N, C-alpha and C positions, 0 to 999 in steps of 0.2 A: 495501596495495592503494590505487589512486587513488580520489579522491572521484568518485562518479558521480551522475547525475541521472535521476530518474524522473518520468513524467507519468502520466496516466490517459487511455485512449482514449475517444473519443466516436464513436458510430455515425451521428450526424446533427447538424445545427446547433442543436438545442435545448439550452438551458442554463438556469441558475438566474436569469439577469438579463434574458433576452429574452422571458420569458413562454412559453417552449416547453413541450414535453411530447409532442411527436410521437414515437410508438413506432417508426416505420418506419426500417429500415436504409437509409441513403443510401450506396451503394457509392462514388460519386464523392467524397462528403465524407470517407468513411473513408480513401480513398486520399490525398486532399489533406492530411488531418490527420496521417496517419502520416508523410507526407513532410515536413510542417512540423516534426514532432518530430525526425525523423532529421537534417534539414538544420540544425536549431537546436542540435544537440549533445546532445540527450537520449540516454541510454544504454538506458533501459528504459521501458516503459509498462505500467501495470497494466491488465488486462482484468477489470473488476469483475464481481461476481456478485450477483444478487438474484433472488428467486423469479419475478419478473415480467419480467426482462430477457432479452436475447438470450443464446444459448449462448456462453460465453467461448472454448471450444475452436475453434469455427468462426470467430469474429471474429479470434482470434489467428492462425489458419492463413492467413486472408486478408491480414492486415496484414504477415505475414512475406514475402508475395509482392510487396508494394508497397515493401519496404525491403530494405536489405542488411546493416545493422548493429544496428538497434533490436531490443531483446530483450523479448518479451512475458512478462509475469508473470501467469500464470493464477490468478485467485482461485477457490479450490476449497473447497466445504463437503463434508466426508466423507460426510454423509448422502445426497448426490446421485449419487455414482458409486462403485461397488465398487472397492476399492483395486487389485486386479489389472487391472481395466479402465482405471482412471485411470493406472496406471503405463505401460501400453501406449500410451494416448492421448498422454501427455506425451512418451514416447520417440519416438512417431511425429512429433509436432510438432517435437521437437528435431532429428530427421533432416531434416524438411522445411525447417527454418530454418537448417540448417548449424550446429547446436549452440547455439542461442540461447534455448531454453526455460527458464523459471523457474516455480516453483509457490509460491503463497501460501496456506497452509492457514488456514481460518476455522472455528473451533469452533462459532460461532453466538452472537450477542449478544442475541437476542430469542426468547423461547419462542413468541410468535405467528408470527413469520416462519419459524421452523423448522417449526412445525406445518403451515404452508401446503404443505409437501412431505412431510408424514407423519412428521416427526422429533419425538418427544416425550420425549427423554432430558433429564435434568436438566443443568444447567451442568457440574457435576463430572463426570458421565458423558460429556458431549460432549468434554471435554478428555482424559479417559481414552481415548476412542475415537480422538481425534486423534493421541495418542501411538502407539497401536497402528498406526494408518494410516500414519504416517511410517515406522515400522520396516518395514512391509510394502512400501511403495514402494521403499525402498532395497534391500531384499532381492531384489525382482523385478528391479531394474536391474542387480544384480551377480551373481545366481545363474546358473550355466550348466547346472545339473542340476535336475530337478524337485524340489520340496520341499513339505512339508505345513505347515499352520499351524492351530493351535487356540488361539484367544484369547478374550477376553471378548466381543468384538464381531464377530469375523470367524473363519470356519473354512473351510478348503478342503484338498484333497489333490492331490498329484502335479502341481503347477503349475510351468510354466517359460515364460518369454517369450523369443521370438527377436528381439524388437524392442529394440535397445540404444541408450541415449543416446550421442551422438557422443563425449562426453568421459568416458564411463563412468558418470556420474551426472548428476543435475540439481539445481541449488541449491533448497533448501527454505526458505521464509520462514514465520515464525510471527509473529502479532501479538497485541496485547492489553495490558491493564493490571491484570489480576487476578493473584492468587497462583498460580492454575492456569496462566495464560498464561506467567508468568515461569518457572515450573518446567519446563513442556514446552518452551518456546522456548529457555530457557537450556541445557537438556540436549541438545536435538536440532536446533535451528535453525541453518542456515548464515547466515540473516539474521533479525533481529528488528525488526518494524515498530512504531513509536510515532507517536502524533499529536502535533502541535506544542504543547508546554507551555512554561512559563517555564524559563529555563536551570537554576535550582536543582532544579526538579521533574524535569527531564529527566536531570540528573546523577544524582539519586537512583535513577531508573529504570535507567539504564545500570549503576550499581553493583549494583543488585539482580539484573539479568540476569547480570552477571559472577559474582556470588556463586553463583547457581544453576548456572552452567556449571562452576564449581569443585566444587560439591557433587556434581555428576554425574560428576566425574572427568575433565573435559575439560582439555586443556592450552591450548586456544584459547577464544575467545568468539565469539558470533555478530556479524556485521557489523550495525551499527545504522543503521536506516532511519527518518528523521523526516519527517513530512508537514506541509506548510503550504499555505495558499491566498493567495499574495502578491497585493497590490494596489499596482501600481507606476505611476509617471509620471515625467516629467523632473525634477520638483522635489518636495520633501516636501509643500509646500502643495497642489500639484495632486493628489498621491496621496491626501491626506486628504480633499480635496473629492470625489474619486472614491470613496473608501471610504464616505463617508456617503451618497452616492447609491446605492451598492450595498446598504448596510444598509437603507435605506428600502424598496428593492424586496424584499429578503428578509423584512422585517417585514410586508409586505403579503401575502406568500404564506403559505398554511397550512403549518405545520410538517410535515415528512415523517413524523415519529413512528414510523419503522420499527423503532426500538429500544424503543418505549414499552411499559410494562406497562399493564394495564387502568386504573390510576389516572393514567396520563399520564407518569409518571417513567420515564426510561430504565433498562433493566435492566443494561446492560453497564457495567462499571466505567470504561472509557475515556470514555464520554459523561458519566458522573457526575463524573469528574475535571474535564473541560472546563467543565462548568457551575459547579462549585465554584470553579475558577480564575477564571471570568468574574465570579463574584459578589464576588471579592476586589477587583478593579479592572479598568478597561477596557484599559489599556496596561501591558505588562510589558517589562522590559529595554529593549533598543534600539528594537524595532519590533513586538513581538507584540501583536496586537489581538484581543480576545475577544468583543465584542458579536455578531459573526457566529455564534459558537457558540450564544449565547442565542437569537438570532433563528431559528435552524434546529433548536432543540432538541438541538444537538450530535449530530445524526443523521449520524455519520461525521466524518471529518477536516474541521474547519470553522474553525479559528483562522487568522487572517491575519497576514502580515507587511506592514506599510504604510510606504511611503516612496519616496523617489527610488530610481533604480536603484542608486546608490552605497550608500544607507542599507540597502536590503534585501540587497544583496550582503554588506555588513558583518555584518548580522544572521545570515545563513546561515553566514558564517565563524565566528561565535561558537559555533554548534552543532557545526561541524566541529572546532573547538578542544576541545569536550567529548568528541569521539570518534565523532561521526556520520560514516559513510562513504558513505551513500546519502541524498540529499536529494530528496524528492518535492515538486515545485512544480506545482500545477495551479490555475488561476484559476476565478473565477465566470463569466467570459466566455471559455470554454475556448480556442477557436481563436485569438482575438486576443491573449489573455494568453500562450498558448504561443509565439506569434510574438514578442512582446516579451521573454519570458524568454530565448529563443534569441538575440535580437539584443543584449540588454543585460545580463541577470543572469548567465547561465552564463559568458559571456566574462570578465566582471569577476571572478567567483569564481576561475575557472581562471587568470587572469592573476596574481592575488594568490598563489595556491598555487604557481604556477611561479616567481614571484619569491622566495618563501620557500625553495623547494628549491634555488635558484641561489646562495643566500647560504652561504658556507663555514661549516661548524660551528665 
């Protein structure tokens, strides 16, 4: 399959560098941002989830009406929506968008954040529930006759949905860096999401996911999605100047801490890995920069690729050469960065890939 690009939707102009924090949904901004992503060549946009944020299903439904091609990826925590309801909601969105819906399942990386909405399962239990949830989603989408289900976390009788996905099913993405995440995602994911780590660490994760897919009896493996926060400019020197200005802003802002345990350390393995990588050194490989992860407490995808348009495009190609097929690039100054990525980064990557495919074997 071709390499594709992902962003993340914003519902207003607030971002991490402009001192924002406005919770209001700005419809005009949402429309503009969605059009910037579509016109810039992005294929998908993540619609994120947080206990305090807007409902991702509603936001995704709106942005599909502002675009023709952009595919929304709904971030979904299993504790928030019963699986039969989620299956119908996703299939409804899929029909509304002409077959564009994708779902990204989040087991939950913070006990405190999960408890805000009444979820008090352990991490191991959350991944067990996620596995059951995925199996129910797929059965709902494919079953034409009523069926019963009696599992560890869900139980129902005589259910059938008349709401069908346009293409028969909907791609399911799983993310994480723990043993549980690798097991569930390797066995059941169409897509597996990773945060931006050095090439060697990313290669090891890809190998682990493939091993789990084989152990589950799969003949294929999930498509790999890797996320970065690129900081770009016309030259390397200008990009590094910009990067240090952004870092100063991030360091002045309080850490989000949404993955933190009572002692302040993040509970989820992905954040722990980013902080350990940042402690090794600031710059890895061609352009991966980690102080942004330290400054934010690694509360989410936070490592940057820093450099000129050409340098960052080459760094992205390094990950594609490892096997990444989905590249998520979203900036710290979201709208302006998305505009630059669409003008400069995505075309450079696609030009190089097109040139490679044109060379006779």
